[in-house]
Structure formats: C-alpha cells, structure tokens
N, C-alpha and C positions, 0 to 999 in steps of 0.2 A: 665710658668716660675714662680718660687717661689718669693714671695715678701720679701724684707729685713726685714720688720716688718709686719707679717701677721695680719689680723684682728683677734681680740679675738673672740673665739667661745665658751666661757664659762662665766658664771657670777662669777666664782671663780677667786681669785687673787693668788692662790697658786698651780695651777695644773702643773706648770713647774719650781718649785724650791723646796727647802728643806722642806717647809711646806707641800708639797704633802706627803712626807714620814712621817712627824709628824702626819698628819691627819690619814694616814693609820695605824700608830702605835696606835693612840687613838681608832680607830675602833677595831683593833685586840685585844687591851687590855680590851675593855669593852664588847665585844660580846662573846657569847659561841662559841667554835670552831665548825667548820662544817666538819664532816668526809668525805664529798664528795670532799673537796679540801685539804685534809690532807697533801699531798706532797708539796703543795704551801707554807704551813706554814714553812716547812723546808727551802725553798728558801728564805723566808723573814728572818728567824732566821740567815741565813748566812750574812744578811745585818744589823743585830742587832735589828731586829723587832721581838720580841718574847713576848708572853703573860706572865705576871708576872715578867718581867725584864724591867729595865729602858732602854729607847732609848737615848743613849748619844754618837752619832757618833763623832769621833775626826775630826780634820780639813781635813785630807786626805779623810776620808770616806764621810764627808759632801760635799766635792768638787765632788767626784765620784757620789754621789746621786743627787746632783744638775744637773750635766751633764746628768745623766740617765733620770731625770724627763723631761728635755728639749728635749732629743732625743726621749723619749717615746711619748711626746706630738706631736712632729713633725711627728713621724711615723704614729700616728693615723690620723693626718691631711691628709697625703699622701694616706694612705690606704683608707680613707673614701671619699676623694674628688679628688684624682688623680688616680683613678682606671682605668686600661686600658684593663680589661677583655672584650672581644667582646660581651659576653652574658649579659652585664650590661645594654645595650641600649634597651629601650622598642620599639621605632620606629627608623628605620635606617635614616630617614631624620630629626630627632630632637635630642635634647640633654637630653631628659628625661631618667632617669636611674631607674632600679628596686631598691627599698630601701633595700631589703634583698637579700643576695646572694643565700640563699636556700629557695626560696619562697614556695616550696612544703610542708614545715613543719616549725614549730616555734621553734624547739629545736636545730637547727644547727647540727644535727647528720646525718652522712652518714651511709651507711651499714657497713663501715669499721673504721670510726673514728669520733670524734667530731671536727667540723670545727671551731677552735678558731678564725681564720682570719675572717670568716663570722660573728661570734658572736661579736668580737671586733668592726668590722666595723659598725654593726647595733647599738651597744651600743653608739659609738661615734656620729653617725649621729642622733640617736634618742634623745640624750641629748644635742647636740651641740646648743649653743645659744650665742648670742652676748650681751655684757653688755648694748648695746643700747635698747634691748628689755625690760630691767628692770628699766631704768631711768624714772623719772616722769617729769623732767624739760627739755623741748626740747632744751634749750640753754646751758645746762650743758655739759661740756667737758667730754669725755670718758677717 
C-alpha cells in the first residue's frame, strides 16, 4: 500500500516540482547537444525547453509541468520498488531482488530494442537516497 507521504528518496528538494524542469532547462542550455538523443530534444522543445531560448512557462504550463514532475517521480518509485515481475526475485524464500532487469549486460539492450524501463529502474535505484543519509546532526528534523 502506498504511503500518503512517502519517504524522500533523493537529497534533492526539486525532483517533483517546477524546479525539476528549470534544472533540466539549465542542463540543456549549458551542455552541447547529444546526437544520440536528438529526438528527445524535440519532445522537450514542445514543453518550452529548448537550447538558446528562454524557459518561461505560463501558469497553465507550469501547473502541467508540476503535475508531470510529481507523476514521473511517483512512477519511478513504483517501477523501482513495487515491481512484480516474477524473475526479479533472487531466491524464492526471500525478498532479495536483482538490481538490474537485464543482468546479462550493462547497456539494457535486447536483440530487438533498448529497454528504457530497465534503464530507468536501474538509474532510480542506483541514485535513490534519503536526505537522512546526508544530514550530520542526528537530532535535525528532515
């Protein structure tokens, strides 16, 4: 069952609000484009995130992007920690799961396609962290 207020799994305070998109815009604006993901830049341009142009979403687009960030964050939590694939379990009598969906290689490619689901799950699990891991005062509130 999902918690009404799930534990934070990132040291970031902006991964589920408009700041996520602003940070993404900052990266897109400052980094050279990557031809391997050329089509994804078109998807971002449709949202107003385009190299060389200001990112100024209106109130309606801001609300849409805020909701998208929250949904995307929730989706990654479910895909990473609520997986129900039978082959995820290492031993049938325990709760241990394989960290990567495609453990036979590290590039998440199958003979017929690139497995974005597996790549996304691995990324989220590999970088997931709690703010409690970064605090130095044990009495500090999170």
